BALUM-232547 format. One record per atom (N, C-alpha, C): residue in three letters; x, y, z. Coordinates in steps of 0.2 Angstrom, whole numbers, padded with zeros to 4 digits, always signed. Layout:
N
ALAXYZ...
//
This chain:
355
MET-0128+0122-0042MET-0134+0119-0039MET-0139+0114-0042PHE-0142+0117-0048PHE-0146+0112-0052PHE-0144+0107-0055THR-0138+0109-0057THR-0133+0104-0061THR-0132+0099-0057ARG-0131+0098-0050ARG-0129+0094-0047ARG-0134+0090-0044TYR-0140+0094-0044TYR-0147+0091-0041TYR-0148+0085-0049PHE-0149+0088-0054PHE-0151+0084-0060PHE-0144+0078-0060ASP-0139+0077-0060ASP-0135+0074-0060ASP-0135+0068-0054ARG-0137+0069-0048ARG-0140+0065-0045ARG-0145+0060-0045LEU-0149+0065-0050LEU-0156+0061-0050LEU-0154+0056-0055ARG-0150+0060-0060ARG-0148+0055-0065ARG-0142+0049-0067GLY-0138+0053-0062GLY-0134+0049-0061GLY-0126+0048-0065SER-0128+0055-0068SER-0122+0059-0073SER-0119+0063-0067GLY-0112+0065-0073GLY-0108+0071-0070GLY-0105+0069-0064GLU-0105+0072-0060GLU-0101+0072-0053GLU-0105+0065-0050ALA-0111+0065-0050ALA-0114+0058-0048ALA-0113+0052-0053ALA-0110+0052-0057ALA-0109+0047-0061ALA-0103+0040-0056ILE-0105+0035-0056ILE-0099+0029-0054ILE-0097+0027-0059THR-0091+0028-0063THR-0089+0023-0066THR-0082+0021-0064LEU-0079+0017-0067LEU-0073+0012-0065LEU-0067+0013-0069PRO-0062+0013-0070PRO-0057+0009-0075PRO-0056+0002-0076PRO-0058-0002-0082PRO-0058-0007-0082PRO-0050-0011-0078MET-0051-0019-0078MET-0044-0020-0078MET-0043-0026-0085ASP-0039-0021-0089ASP-0039-0024-0097ASP-0031-0023-0099GLY-0029-0024-0106GLY-0024-0024-0107GLY-0018-0028-0102ALA-0014-0023-0097ALA-0009-0027-0096ALA-0010-0027-0087LEU-0017-0026-0087LEU-0021-0028-0080LEU-0025-0035-0080ARG-0026-0037-0086ARG-0031-0042-0088ARG-0031-0047-0082PRO-0035-0049-0079PRO-0035-0055-0072PRO-0033-0060-0073ASN-0028-0062-0071ASN-0024-0070-0071ASN-0026-0073-0064ASN-0023-0079-0064ASN-0020-0081-0057ASN-0014-0081-0054ARG-0008-0080-0057ARG-0003-0079-0056ARG-0001-0079-0049ILE-0005-0075-0044ILE-0003-0076-0038ILE-0006-0081-0034GLU-0013-0083-0036GLU-0014-0089-0034GLU-0011-0095-0034GLU-0007-0094-0039GLU-0003-0101-0042GLU+0004-0100-0038ALA+0005-0096-0037ALA+0013-0095-0035ALA+0015-0100-0029ASP+0020-0101-0028ASP+0023-0107-0024ASP+0024-0103-0017GLU+0022-0106-0011GLU+0021-0102-0004GLU+0028-0105-0001ILE+0031-0099+0001ILE+0038-0099+0005ILE+0038-0100+0013ALA+0032-0097+0015ALA+0033-0097+0022ALA+0025-0094+0024ALA+0021-0099+0029ALA+0013-0096+0032ALA+0018-0091+0037VAL+0015-0084+0039VAL+0017-0079+0043VAL+0011-0077+0043ASP+0008-0074+0051ASP+0004-0070+0052ASP+0005-0062+0047ALA+0002-0062+0044ALA+0002-0052+0042ALA+0008-0050+0039PRO+0011-0053+0035PRO+0019-0052+0033PRO+0018-0045+0030ASP+0022-0040+0029ASP+0023-0036+0027ASP+0030-0034+0025ASN+0033-0027+0023ASN+0041-0023+0021ASN+0043-0028+0021LEU+0044-0032+0014LEU+0050-0037+0013LEU+0054-0031+0010VAL+0062-0033+0013VAL+0066-0030+0011VAL+0072-0032+0012ARG+0079-0031+0008ARG+0086-0034+0007ARG+0089-0032+0012HIS+0092-0033+0018HIS+0097-0032+0025HIS+0103-0035+0024ASN+0108-0032+0024ASN+0115-0037+0026ASN+0115-0042+0022GLY+0113-0042+0017GLY+0114-0049+0012GLY+0108-0052+0014GLY+0104-0053+0018GLY+0096-0058+0019GLY+0091-0054+0018LEU+0085-0058+0018LEU+0080-0054+0017LEU+0075-0054+0024ILE+0072-0049+0025ILE+0069-0049+0031ILE+0062-0044+0029PHE+0057-0046+0034PHE+0053-0042+0034PHE+0048-0042+0041SER+0043-0039+0041SER+0040-0037+0047SER+0032-0043+0046SER+0031-0043+0055SER+0025-0046+0058SER+0022-0042+0062GLY+0017-0039+0061GLY+0016-0035+0068GLY+0022-0030+0071SER+0023-0032+0076SER+0029-0027+0079SER+0035-0032+0077THR+0035-0037+0077THR+0041-0040+0074THR+0043-0040+0068LEU+0051-0041+0069LEU+0055-0041+0062LEU+0058-0050+0063HIS+0058-0052+0057HIS+0060-0057+0057HIS+0065-0057+0049LYS+0068-0064+0049LYS+0074-0066+0043LYS+0070-0070+0039LEU+0070-0071+0033LEU+0067-0077+0029LEU+0073-0080+0027GLU+0075-0086+0030GLU+0080-0089+0030GLU+0078-0094+0023GLU+0084-0098+0020GLU+0083-0104+0015GLU+0079-0109+0017HIS+0073-0111+0012HIS+0068-0115+0013HIS+0063-0113+0015GLY+0062-0108+0017GLY+0056-0105+0019GLY+0057-0104+0027ALA+0063-0105+0029ALA+0063-0105+0038ALA+0064-0098+0039VAL+0058-0096+0044VAL+0057-0091+0047VAL+0059-0087+0053ALA+0065-0085+0055ALA+0069-0082+0061ALA+0068-0076+0064GLN+0065-0075+0071GLN+0065-0069+0073GLN+0070-0064+0075ILE+0073-0059+0074ILE+0078-0055+0074ILE+0076-0050+0078ALA+0069-0047+0080ALA+0068-0042+0084ALA+0062-0041+0085THR+0060-0037+0092THR+0051-0037+0093THR+0052-0027+0096GLU+0048-0024+0091GLU+0048-0017+0092GLU+0041-0016+0098THR+0042-0009+0100THR+0036-0006+0104THR+0031-0007+0102SER+0029-0006+0095SER+0021-0005+0093SER+0023-0009+0086ALA+0015-0009+0082ALA+0018-0013+0075ALA+0024-0009+0072VAL+0026-0013+0066VAL+0030-0010+0060VAL+0027-0007+0054CYS+0027-0002+0053CYS+0023+0001+0046CYS+0026-0002+0041CYS+0034+0002+0042CYS+0037+0002+0035CYS+0045+0001+0036LEU+0048-0002+0032LEU+0055-0002+0033LEU+0059-0001+0027ALA+0066+0003+0027ALA+0070+0005+0023ALA+0077+0002+0025SER+0080-0001+0020SER+0088-0004+0022SER+0093+0000+0017HIS+0098+0000+0018HIS+0104+0004+0013HIS+0111+0000+0014THR+0115-0002+0009THR+0118-0007+0008THR+0124-0004+0013SER+0125+0000+0017SER+0129+0002+0022SER+0127-0002+0029GLY+0122-0004+0029GLY+0121-0009+0036GLY+0116-0005+0040ALA+0112+0000+0038ALA+0107+0004+0041ALA+0102+0002+0040LEU+0095+0001+0045LEU+0089-0001+0044LEU+0084+0004+0045ALA+0080+0007+0043ALA+0074+0013+0046ALA+0070+0009+0047ILE+0066+0009+0054ILE+0060+0007+0056ILE+0054+0012+0056GLY+0049+0012+0054GLY+0044+0017+0054GLY+0037+0013+0060LEU+0037+0015+0065LEU+0033+0012+0069LEU+0026+0017+0071GLU+0020+0010+0071GLU+0013+0013+0071GLU+0012+0020+0077GLU+0016+0017+0084GLU+0017+0024+0089GLU+0019+0031+0085GLY+0020+0031+0079GLY+0023+0038+0078GLY+0031+0040+0079GLN+0035+0035+0076GLN+0041+0035+0077GLN+0045+0032+0072ILE+0053+0035+0071ILE+0054+0033+0065ILE+0063+0031+0068ILE+0065+0025+0069ILE+0071+0022+0072ILE+0076+0022+0068ILE+0083+0022+0068ILE+0087+0021+0064ILE+0092+0014+0066ARG+0093+0009+0063ARG+0097+0003+0068ARG+0103+0003+0064GLY+0108+0001+0064GLY+0114-0001+0062GLY+0116+0006+0056GLY+0123+0006+0055GLY+0125+0010+0049GLY+0130+0015+0053ALA+0129+0021+0050ALA+0132+0027+0054ALA+0130+0031+0059HIS+0123+0031+0059HIS+0118+0033+0061HIS+0114+0030+0067ASP+0116+0024+0068ASP+0114+0018+0074ASP+0112+0022+0080GLY+0105+0020+0082GLY+0102+0022+0089GLY+0098+0029+0088GLN+0097+0037+0082GLN+0094+0040+0080GLN+0087+0039+0081SER+0084+0042+0083SER+0076+0040+0082SER+0072+0048+0080PHE+0066+0047+0077PHE+0064+0053+0076PHE+0057+0054+0077THR+0052+0057+0080THR+0046+0057+0082THR+0043+0065+0078SER+0046+0068+0074SER+0043+0074+0072SER+0047+0074+0066LEU+0045+0077+0060LEU+0051+0080+0054LEU+0049+0088+0056GLY+0054+0092+0057GLY+0053+0100+0057GLY+0047+0100+0063ASP+0043+0104+0063ASP+0036+0105+0066ASP+0030+0103+0065THR+0030+0096+0061THR+0027+0090+0059THR+0028+0084+0063GLN+0022+0082+0068GLN+0023+0078+0072GLN+0022+0069+0066ILE+0024+0065+0068ILE+0024+0060+0065ILE+0018+0055+0067VAL+0014+0055+0063VAL+0008+0051+0065VAL+0008+0043+0059ALA+0007+0043+0055ALA+0005+0037+0052ALA+0012+0036+0045PRO+0018+0036+0049PRO+0022+0032+0043PRO+0021+0025+0037SER+0023+0027+0033SER+0018+0023+0027SER+0024+0020+0024ALA+0030+0023+0022ALA+0034+0020+0017ALA+0040+0025+0016MET+0046+0021+0016MET+0054+0025+0017MET+0058+0022+0013VAL+0062+0025+0008VAL+0068+0024+0006VAL+0075+0028+0005PHE+0080+0025+0006PHE+0086+0028+0007PHE+0087+0032+0002GLU+0089+0037+0001GLU+0091+0042-0007GLU+0098+0040-0006ASP+0102+0040+0001ASP+0110+0039+0001ASP+0112+0035+0007ALA+0116+0035+0010ALA+0117+0033+0016ALA+0115+0037+0023ALA+0115+0044+0020ALA+0114+0049+0027ALA+0107+0053+0024THR+0105+0049+0020THR+0097+0053+0017THR+0093+0048+0016LEU+0084+0050+0020LEU+0080+0046+0020LEU+0072+0049+0018LEU+0072+0047+0011LEU+0065+0049+0009LEU+0058+0045+0013ILE+0054+0050+0016ILE+0049+0047+0020ILE+0040+0049+0017CYS+0036+0044+0018CYS+0030+0046+0017CYS+0025+0046+0025LEU+0022+0051+0024LEU+0019+0053+0031LEU+0012+0052+0027ALA+0007+0046+0030ALA+0001+0044+0026ALA-0005+0047+0028SER-0004+0051+0035SER-0009+0055+0035SER-0007+0058+0043GLN-0009+0065+0044GLN-0009+0068+0050GLN-0015+0068+0055VAL-0019+0064+0052VAL-0027+0063+0058VAL-0027+0057+0060HIS-0025+0053+0055HIS-0027+0045+0057HIS-0020+0041+0058GLY-0019+0037+0061GLY-0015+0030+0061GLY-0015+0026+0056MET-0008+0023+0054MET-0009+0018+0048MET-0014+0012+0051ALA-0015+0009+0056ALA-0021+0005+0060ALA-0028+0008+0058GLU-0029+0015+0057GLU-0035+0017+0055GLU-0036+0020+0048TRP-0033+0016+0043TRP-0033+0019+0036TRP-0040+0017+0032LYS-0045+0014+0033LYS-0050+0014+0032LYS-0054+0020+0033ARG-0052+0022+0041ARG-0056+0027+0042ARG-0054+0033+0038ASP-0049+0034+0037ASP-0044+0038+0033ASP-0048+0040+0026LEU-0049+0034+0022LEU-0052+0033+0017LEU-0059+0037+0016MET-0063+0033+0022MET-0070+0035+0021MET-0072+0044+0024THR-0067+0044+0026THR-0068+0053+0028THR-0063+0059+0023PHE-0062+0054+0018PHE-0058+0059+0012PHE-0053+0061+0015GLY-0048+0059+0018GLY-0042+0060+0020GLY-0038+0064+0016ALA-0033+0069+0017ALA-0029+0069+0012ALA-0026+0076+0016SER-0021+0073+0021SER-0017+0077+0024SER-0009+0074+0026GLY-0010+0069+0020GLY-0002+0065+0020GLY+0004+0072+0017SER+0010+0069+0018SER+0015+0071+0015SER+0021+0068+0014VAL+0025+0071+0010VAL+0031+0068+0007VAL+0037+0072+0011TRP+0044+0068+0013TRP+0049+0071+0016TRP+0056+0069+0015ARG+0061+0073+0013ARG+0067+0070+0015ARG+0070+0073+0022LEU+0074+0067+0026LEU+0077+0068+0031LEU+0083+0067+0031ASP+0087+0074+0032ASP+0095+0071+0034ASP+0096+0069+0041LEU+0099+0063+0039LEU+0101+0059+0045LEU+0107+0062+0049ILE+0111+0068+0045ILE+0117+0068+0049ILE+0116+0074+0054THR+0111+0080+0051THR+0109+0085+0054THR+0102+0083+0058GLY+0099+0081+0056GLY+0091+0080+0058GLY+0086+0086+0055ALA+0089+0089+0049ALA+0084+0093+0046ALA+0081+0091+0043ALA+0073+0092+0042ALA+0068+0088+0038ALA+0064+0093+0032ARG+0065+0092+0025ARG+0062+0097+0021ARG+0055+0092+0017CYS+0050+0097+0017CYS+0046+0094+0016CYS+0045+0096+0010LEU+0043+0090+0006LEU+0044+0090-0003LEU+0036+0091-0007SER+0032+0089-0002SER+0023+0087-0005SER+0020+0088+0003ARG+0014+0093+0002ARG+0008+0090+0008ARG+0003+0089+0004ASP-0003+0088+0007ASP-0010+0087+0007ASP-0010+0082+0001LEU-0007+0077+0001LEU-0007+0072-0002LEU-0014+0066+0002ALA-0017+0064-0003ALA-0023+0057+0000ALA-0018+0050+0001PHE-0016+0050+0006PHE-0013+0046+0008PHE-0007+0041+0005PRO-0001+0044+0004PRO+0005+0041+0001PRO+0007+0036+0003SER+0008+0030+0000SER+0008+0025+0005SER+0014+0020+0001GLY+0019+0023-0004GLY+0024+0020-0008GLY+0028+0025-0011ILE+0035+0024-0012ILE+0039+0029-0014ILE+0047+0026-0013VAL+0050+0030-0021VAL+0055+0025-0023VAL+0059+0032-0026ALA+0065+0032-0027ALA+0071+0037-0029ALA+0073+0036-0036ARG+0071+0038-0040ARG+0075+0036-0047ARG+0082+0039-0048ASP+0086+0037-0051ASP+0093+0038-0055ASP+0091+0044-0057ASP+0088+0046-0060ASP+0087+0055-0064ASP+0085+0059-0057GLY+0084+0058-0050GLY+0083+0062-0046GLY+0075+0062-0044ALA+0072+0060-0048ALA+0065+0060-0048ALA+0062+0057-0044VAL+0057+0059-0038VAL+0054+0055-0032VAL+0046+0052-0035LEU+0045+0046-0035LEU+0039+0044-0037LEU+0036+0042-0029VAL+0030+0044-0031VAL+0026+0042-0024VAL+0018+0039-0026SER+0018+0033-0023SER+0009+0030-0024SER+0004+0034-0020GLU-0001+0036-0022GLU-0005+0039-0018GLU-0011+0037-0018SER-0013+0032-0013SER-0020+0028-0013SER-0027+0030-0015TRP-0028+0036-0011TRP-0036+0036-0012TRP-0036+0041-0019ARG-0031+0043-0022ARG-0032+0046-0028ARG-0031+0043-0032HIS-0028+0037-0031HIS-0029+0029-0036HIS-0023+0030-0041ARG-0018+0033-0039ARG-0012+0037-0045ARG-0006+0038-0042VAL+0000+0037-0047VAL+0006+0039-0045VAL+0010+0045-0048ILE+0014+0048-0044ILE+0016+0055-0046ILE+0021+0055-0045THR+0025+0062-0047THR+0031+0062-0046THR+0032+0068-0044ILE+0036+0070-0039ILE+0037+0075-0036ILE+0045+0078-0034ALA+0044+0086-0035ALA+0052+0087-0034ALA+0050+0093-0030ASP+0056+0094-0028ASP+0057+0101-0021ASP+0055+0107-0023GLY+0047+0108-0021GLY+0042+0114-0020GLY+0039+0114-0025GLY+0038+0109-0029GLY+0036+0110-0038GLY+0028+0106-0035GLU+0022+0109-0041GLU+0017+0104-0040GLU+0019+0096-0043PRO+0015+0092-0040PRO+0015+0086-0042PRO+0013+0083-0050GLY+0018+0080-0052GLY+0016+0077-0058GLY+0012+0072-0060VAL+0008+0069-0063VAL+0004+0064-0063VAL+0009+0058-0068VAL+0011+0054-0066VAL+0013+0047-0068VAL+0009+0042-0070LEU+0003+0040-0068LEU+0000+0034-0071LEU-0007+0035-0065ASP-0012+0037-0068ASP-0019+0038-0063ASP-0024+0033-0066GLU-0031+0035-0063GLU-0036+0029-0064GLU-0035+0023-0064LEU-0031+0022-0059LEU-0029+0014-0056LEU-0036+0012-0054PRO-0037+0005-0055PRO-0044+0001-0053PRO-0043-0001-0045GLY-0037+0001-0043GLY-0039-0002-0034GLY-0033+0004-0031TYR-0031+0003-0025TYR-0026+0009-0021TYR-0021+0004-0021PRO-0017+0010-0024PRO-0010+0007-0024PRO-0006+0010-0018SER-0002+0005-0018SER+0003+0005-0011SER+0010+0004-0012ARG+0015+0000-0010ARG+0022+0000-0011ARG+0024+0002-0017LEU+0030+0005-0019LEU+0033+0004-0025LEU+0039+0002-0023ILE+0042-0003-0029ILE+0048-0006-0027ILE+0054-0005-0036ARG+0060-0003-0034ARG+0063-0004-0040ARG+0064-0011-0043GLY+0064-0013-0049GLY+0066-0019-0052GLY+0072-0019-0056ASP+0072-0023-0059ASP+0077-0022-0065ASP+0077-0018-0071ASN+0081-0015-0074ASN+0080-0012-0081ASN+0076-0005-0079ASN+0078-0001-0074ASN+0073+0004-0071ASN+0066+0002-0072ASP+0063-0004-0072ASP+0058-0005-0070ASP+0055-0003-0063LEU+0047-0005-0061LEU+0046-0004-0056LEU+0039-0009-0054TRP+0039-0012-0048TRP+0032-0015-0046TRP+0029-0011-0043LEU+0021-0011-0042LEU+0017-0008-0041LEU+0012-0014-0036CYS+0013-0012-0029CYS+0007-0016-0024CYS+0000-0012-0025ILE-0004-0015-0027ILE-0011-0014-0027ILE-0014-0018-0020PHE-0018-0015-0014PHE-0018-0018-0009PHE-0024-0021-0009ALA-0030-0017-0012ALA-0038-0017-0014ALA-0040-0014-0018PRO-0047-0018-0022PRO-0049-0013-0027PRO-0054-0010-0026ARG-0055-0006-0030ARG-0060+0001-0030ARG-0067-0005-0033THR-0072-0004-0032THR-0079-0005-0033THR-0084+0000-0034GLN-0090-0002-0037GLN-0096+0005-0039GLN-0098+0004-0031LEU-0098-0002-0026LEU-0103+0000-0020LEU-0097+0005-0017ILE-0092+0003-0016ILE-0089+0008-0011ILE-0089+0014-0014GLU-0087+0015-0020GLU-0088+0022-0023GLU-0095+0026-0023PHE-0099+0022-0022PHE-0105+0025-0020PHE-0106+0026-0014VAL-0104+0021-0010VAL-0106+0024-0002VAL-0102+0029-0001LEU-0095+0032-0004LEU-0091+0038-0002LEU-0093+0044-0005LYS-0099+0043-0009LYS-0104+0049-0012LYS-0111+0049-0008GLU-0112+0046-0001GLU-0118+0046+0002GLU-0117+0046+0009ARG-0117+0054+0011ARG-0113+0055+0015ARG-0117+0054+0022ALA-0124+0056+0023ALA-0127+0053+0027ALA-0128+0045+0029TYR-0126+0042+0025TYR-0125+0034+0026TYR-0118+0033+0028ARG-0114+0036+0026ARG-0107+0034+0027ARG-0105+0035+0035GLU-0108+0042+0036GLU-0107+0044+0045GLU-0109+0038+0049ARG-0116+0036+0047ARG-0120+0032+0053ARG-0115+0027+0053MET-0112+0024+0047MET-0109+0017+0046MET-0103+0018+0051LEU-0101+0025+0050LEU-0093+0025+0054LEU-0094+0025+0059ALA-0100+0029+0063ALA-0101+0028+0068ALA-0105+0023+0073GLU-0108+0017+0070GLU-0113+0013+0073GLU-0109+0007+0070ILE-0104+0005+0067ILE-0102-0003+0065ILE-0097-0002+0064ASP-0095-0007+0067ASP-0088-0011+0068ASP-0084-0010+0061PRO-0076-0007+0060PRO-0073-0006+0055PRO-0074-0012+0050GLU-0072-0017+0054GLU-0070-0023+0050GLU-0078-0025+0044TYR-0082-0022+0046TYR-0089-0024+0044TYR-0093-0019+0038TRP-0087-0012+0038TRP-0088-0007+0034TRP-0091-0008+0026ILE-0093-0006+0023ILE-0092-0006+0016ILE-0085-0002+0014ALA-0083-0007+0014ALA-0075-0003+0013ALA-0071-0007+0010PRO-0066-0005+0007PRO-0058-0009+0004PRO-0058-0014+0010SER-0056-0019+0008SER-0052-0025+0014SER-0046-0028+0013LEU-0041-0031+0015LEU-0037-0033+0015LEU-0036-0040+0016HIS-0042-0045+0017HIS-0044-0051+0016HIS-0049-0053+0014ALA-0049-0060+0010ALA-0055-0064+0008ALA-0062-0063+0012PRO-0068-0064+0012PRO-0072-0063+0017PRO-0071-0071+0021ILE-0071-0070+0028ILE-0071-0075+0034ILE-0075-0075+0037SER-0082-0071+0037SER-0088-0069+0043SER-0094-0067+0038TYR-0100-0073+0042TYR-0106-0069+0040TYR-0110-0062+0040LEU-0104-0060+0044LEU-0106-0051+0046LEU-0103-0047+0041GLU-0099-0049+0035GLU-0096-0046+0034GLU-0103-0042+0027PRO-0101-0038+0023PRO-0107-0035+0018PRO-0103-0039+0011MET-0109-0038+0007MET-0107-0040-0002MET-0107-0047+0000GLN-0112-0051+0001GLN-0113-0058+0001GLN-0118-0061-0001GLY-0120-0056-0007GLY-0128-0059-0009GLY-0127-0061-0017GLY-0132-0061-0019GLY-0132-0065-0027GLY-0128-0064-0031GLY-0123-0057-0033GLY-0119-0055-0036GLY-0113-0058-0035LEU-0111-0060-0027LEU-0105-0062-0027LEU-0106-0070-0027LYS-0110-0074-0026LYS-0111-0081-0027LYS-0115-0083-0031GLN-0115-0090-0035GLN-0118-0094-0039GLN-0118-0100-0038LEU-0125-0103-0036LEU-0125-0112-0034LEU-0120-0112-0027GLY-0120-0107-0025GLY-0113-0109-0018GLY-0106-0108-0019GLU-0105-0104-0026GLU-0099-0106-0027GLU-0096-0098-0028LEU-0092-0094-0026LEU-0089-0087-0026LEU-0086-0088-0033LYS-0089-0083-0038LYS-0085-0083-0044LYS-0078-0078-0044PRO-0075-0079-0049PRO-0068-0075-0049PRO-0070-0067-0051TRP-0075-0066-0055TRP-0076-0060-0057TRP-0080-0057-0052ALA-0082-0060-0046ALA-0087-0055-0041ALA-0085-0050-0039PRO-0088-0045-0037PRO-0086-0040-0035PRO-0085-0039-0027SER-0078-0041-0029SER-0076-0042-0022SER-0072-0036-0017ARG-0072-0034-0011ARG-0069-0029-0008ARG-0062-0031-0008SER-0058-0037-0008SER-0052-0038-0008SER-0048-0042-0013ILE-0044-0040-0017ILE-0040-0045-0021ILE-0032-0045-0020GLY-0029-0050-0025GLY-0021-0049-0023GLY-0019-0046-0029LEU-0016-0041-0030LEU-0013-0038-0036LEU-0007-0036-0037VAL-0001-0037-0040VAL+0005-0032-0041VAL+0006-0030-0049VAL+0008-0026-0052VAL+0009-0023-0056VAL+0016-0020-0058ARG+0019-0023-0064ARG+0024-0020-0067ARG+0024-0014-0070LEU+0029-0009-0068LEU+0028-0003-0074LEU+0035-0002-0078ASP+0034+0000-0084ASP+0041+0003-0086ASP+0045+0009-0082ALA+0049+0011-0085ALA+0052+0018-0081ALA+0048+0024-0083ASP+0044+0023-0086ASP+0040+0030-0089ASP+0033+0027-0085GLY+0033+0023-0081GLY+0025+0022-0077GLY+0020+0016-0080ARG+0021+0016-0086ARG+0016+0012-0091ARG+0016+0005-0089PRO+0010+0002-0087PRO+0010-0004-0085PRO+0011-0009-0091LEU+0017-0015-0089LEU+0017-0020-0094LEU+0014-0025-0093GLU+0013-0028-0086GLU+0011-0035-0084GLU+0008-0034-0077SER+0004-0039-0076SER+0002-0039-0067SER+0001-0047-0067LEU-0002-0047-0060LEU-0001-0055-0056LEU-0007-0052-0052HIS-0010-0057-0052HIS-0018-0057-0049HIS-0020-0064-0044SER-0022-0061-0039SER-0025-0067-0035SER-0035-0064-0035ARG-0040-0066-0039ARG-0045-0064-0038ARG-0051-0067-0035ALA-0054-0063-0034ALA-0062-0063-0028ALA-0061-0070-0025ASN-0062-0075-0029ASN-0063-0083-0027ASN-0055-0084-0024GLY-0049-0080-0025GLY-0043-0083-0021GLY-0042-0082-0012LYS-0037-0084-0011LYS-0037-0082-0005LYS-0029-0076-0002ARG-0026-0076-0008ARG-0019-0073-0007ARG-0020-0065-0009HIS-0025-0060-0003HIS-0025-0054-0005HIS-0021-0050+0000GLY-0023-0044-0003GLY-0020-0039+0003GLY-0013-0038+0003ILE-0010-0039-0006ILE-0004-0036-0007ILE-0002-0029-0004THR+0003-0031+0001THR+0006-0023+0003THR+0013-0023+0002SER+0019-0027-0001SER+0024-0028-0002SER+0026-0031-0006CYS+0033-0032-0009CYS+0035-0036-0015CYS+0042-0036-0017LEU+0046-0041-0017LEU+0054-0039-0019LEU+0056-0041-0025PRO+0059-0041-0030PRO+0062-0044-0034PRO+0066-0048-0032VAL+0067-0054-0036VAL+0074-0058-0033VAL+0075-0064-0038SER+0081-0067-0038SER+0083-0070-0043SER+0077-0077-0044GLY+0076-0077-0051GLY+0070-0082-0054GLY+0064-0079-0051GLY+0062-0073-0050GLY+0053-0071-0049GLY+0053-0066-0044LEU+0047-0066-0042LEU+0046-0060-0036LEU+0042-0063-0030LEU+0046-0060-0024LEU+0042-0062-0017LEU+0038-0061-0017ILE+0031-0060-0014ILE+0026-0057-0013ILE+0023-0059-0007ALA+0022-0052-0002ALA+0020-0053+0005ALA+0011-0052+0004SER+0009-0057+0005SER-0001-0057+0005SER-0002-0056+0012LYS-0002-0049+0014LYS-0004-0047+0021LYS-0011-0051+0024GLY-0015-0050+0017GLY-0023-0053+0021GLY-0023-0060+0019GLY-0018-0064+0017GLY-0019-0072+0015GLY-0012-0074+0019ASP-0010-0070+0023ASP-0005-0074+0029ASP+0000-0077+0026THR+0003-0075+0022THR+0008-0078+0017THR+0013-0076+0015ILE+0018-0079+0011ILE+0023-0076+0008ILE+0025-0081+0002LEU+0025-0076-0005LEU+0025-0081-0009LEU+0030-0080-0015LYS+0032-0085-0018LYS+0037-0084-0025LYS+0034-0085-0032ALA+0032-0077-0036ALA+0030-0081-0042ALA+0035-0079-0049THR+0034-0083-0051THR+0039-0083-0058THR+0036-0076-0063THR+0042-0073-0066THR+0041-0067-0069THR+0043-0068-0075
//
């Protein structure tokens, strides 16, 4: 007890607020900000290849991205689309904000799930087909829906889980529980399942019934989707940065509880998907602007960041939109011929960057 008191008094030990630097392969640049815009779309997300084309979601609507940046609406769901997964057999798995997973096309067309075993689906955050009849699923939280991701972070949510679903029998097996907002998943050829755990700032590997193993930790932001690239490398989206101010608020229970109870979530001292757009938003003082100009090194609540990892999870390179940019909130990307497609959910745009 006395140790914790003195730690808080001196800002040491458990009370220390230190963050990993963006250095080495994560050194800031402007590659996302300088990327070519393919299409301007409201809050694009979930870029996937499907039936020879490229599709993505925007709210509750599914779109096809056609040549020369044309966008065609192909379906409208009953609630916001949280995640998509596609298989070469023609199957498309759709995770909805209302707590449902639907299969469209393929051998299991029309199947829908509102629970996995005895666990209700509350926040489907990421999916990938392991094979034509097996779906790997991340449930980010059992307490908050995907739209309440900020509240889950600010209340130290750790009720997420990872599942393997047999589409033939409907049987579901839990691979891991008590995860802090798992929001990206990929199956490797060696049988490993990699998961990004947002609130613990890391990428982990999961095996049936075993303890998660850490592949990459101490990330400077909150990781989101994981996407397989060429040569067994991986692309990791980081949708928002960690800051000392946010870390400080997470340690101040009384202040945080009042903030959650009395202030609109848009104006919390919490991560954001978009660059500042309102004078009501926090963090507008001298640390952000000098002579009226927003500096690229300012402690922003939002950034754009995608990291390429090797097969062992080591960062190789990164693409950034810095604090003074607009292409923030990167929640999805997709390697394509000649570059990388990037969905900037906070910047309302789909981009193509050279890699």
